[in-house]
C-alpha positions in Angstrom: 98.2 80.7 65.8 96.6 77.3 67.2 92.5 76.3 67.6 93.6 76.1 71.5 95.6 79.6 71.5 92.6 81.5 69.6 90.2 80.6 72.7 92.5 82.5 75.1 93.5 85.5 72.5 91.2 88.0 73.8 92.6 87.5 77.1 96.1 88.3 75.9 94.9 91.0 73.8 93.6 92.5 76.9 96.7 92.0 79.2 98.8 94.0 76.2 96.8 96.9 76.2 97.0 97.0 80.0 100.4 96.5 79.9 101.1 99.2 77.4 99.0 101.7 79.4 101.3 101.1 82.2 104.4 101.6 79.8 103.1 104.9 78.6 103.0 106.3 82.7 105.9 105.3 83.4 107.8 106.7 80.1 105.7 110.0 80.6 104.1 109.0 77.0 100.1 109.2 78.5 98.0 112.1 78.4 97.1 114.0 80.9 93.7 112.5 81.5 95.1 109.3 82.1 97.7 110.4 84.4 95.1 112.0 86.4 92.7 108.9 86.5 95.7 106.9 88.0 96.5 109.1 90.3 92.8 109.1 91.5 93.0 105.2 91.5 96.3 105.2 93.4 95.0 107.9 96.1 92.0 105.9 96.5 94.1 102.6 96.8 96.4 103.9 99.1 93.4 105.5 101.2 91.5 102.3 101.7 95.1 100.8 103.2 95.2 103.3 105.5 91.8 102.8 106.9 92.2 99.1 107.0 96.0 99.5 108.7 95.1 102.0 111.5 91.1 101.6 112.1 89.9 98.1 110.8 92.6 95.9 111.9 93.0 97.4 115.6 89.4 96.7 115.8 89.3 93.3 114.6 92.4 92.4 117.0 90.7 93.5 119.7 87.4 92.6 119.0 88.4 89.2 118.7 91.0 89.3 121.8 94.2 87.8 120.9 95.4 85.9 123.6 98.9 86.9 124.8 102.1 85.4 123.3 100.2 84.3 120.0 101.6 84.6 116.5 98.7 87.2 115.5 99.5 89.6 118.7 103.0 89.4 118.4 102.9 90.5 114.7 100.3 92.8 115.6 102.3 94.6 118.1 106.1 94.6 116.4 104.0 96.4 113.2 103.1 98.7 115.7 106.3 99.7 117.4 105.3 98.3 120.8 107.5 95.7 122.2 106.7 92.3 121.8 108.3 91.4 124.9 105.9 94.1 127.2 102.8 92.0 128.4 99.6 93.3 126.6 
C-alpha cells in the first residue's frame, strides 16, 4: 500500500466491516442478536419516517401557510391523495 493510501486505510477497513455485516444479514448468516439489533434499528427508522410524514410535515406546511399554486403545496397535495386541481 502506498503512503497516501495508508492514511485512509482505517476508513476503508470500517466500510468493509459494515458491508460484510449487511452481507451476512442478507444471506442468513448473521447471529440472532445481530438480526434483532438490525430489526430494531430498522423499525425505529421507519417509525421516525412515519412521524415526520404524518405529523411534522403537515404541521410545518400549515404553519408556513404555503400559498396556493406553489410547487410545495402541489407536491404535498399530490402525495397526500388530494386533488391538485381543487382549491385549498
